[in-house]
N, C-alpha and C positions, 0 to 999 in steps of 0.2 A: 309271798315276797321273801327273798333271801338276800343276805349281805355277803360281802367278801371278807374272809378272815385273814388277819395279819398277826403273827406272833411277835411280841416285843423281845428286846434283848434278854438273853438268858432264860427265855420262856416264862417271864414273870407276868406277862399281860397278853390278853387277846383283844385286838381291836376288830370291830365289825363295821364296815363302811358300806353304804348303800348307794347305788348309782343314781337313784332318783330322789335322794333326801340330802338335806344340807346339815344333818346331824349324824353322829356316829356313837357307837357303844364301846366302852373300854371296860373289860373285866380284868381285875387284878387280884392276886393273892393278898390277903390281909397283911401277911407278914413279909410281903415283897419277895417271896421265895419262888423258885422255879416251879411251874406246874406242868408236869409231863403231859397231862391231858390236853393242854392247849396245842401242843405240837401237831396233833392230827388234823387241826383245822386251818393250818397255815396254807394260804392260797386256795382254799376251798370255799364253796358256797355254804353259808350258815343260815339255818332256819331258826324259827322260834323254839323248836324242840331242842336244838343244840344249845341255845342260850339258857333254856330252862334247866338243863343239866347242872349248870353252874349257879344259877340263881332261881331255885325252885319256888321261893316265896316272893317272886317279883311283884305280884299283885297287892301285897300288903307291906311293901317296903316304906320306910319313912325317908322321904327325900329332903335334901337341903341344898342350897346354892353351892356351886363349885366353880372354881377357875383353875385352868391348867394351861400354861404356856400359850397364851394368845387365844384361848378358848373360854367359853362360858357355858354353863349348863347346871346340871344337878347331879348329886351323887347319893349313894345309899350303901348299906352293908347287908349282905345276906350270908350268914354263917361264916365261911372261910374266904369269901370274896367281896371286894369292893366293886361297885359298878358305877360308872359315870356315863351320863348321856350328855354329850357335848356338841356344840356348834361353834363356828368362828365367832370371835369376839365382836365383830361388827355385824353379825347376823340380826335380822329383824325378828327372828323367832323368839318368843318368850319361853321361859322355863315351863309354863303351863302347856304351851303348844308342843314343846319337845316331849313332855310326858304323855300328852294325848296321842302323839304319833307313835311313841314307843308302846303304849298300851294297845293301840290298834295293831301294830306289828305282832305283839305277843298274843293277841286274841284271835288272829286269823289261823285257819287250818292250812 
């Protein structure tokens, strides 16, 4: 499975959206600074291996509830990056289900 990459304003974030999922990933610099490495993923398919470059400790992250502009989900920090797993505020997906689907995505070859 691969997602579609979108780089945020000033290159401070990388969003990964999936055609067949109602949740998405946002990876953002901890200091809200531009990350030149994000730019290479804009408009490209992104695999778990690409995500792992930014959040190598994904399997041991400590997740907590998060809300962002009409979205709900969970967030965590891995070294220099914050990662958010978000869905629409009115989604029936629970945070546990979002994390399970993210884990499945990150575990597949």
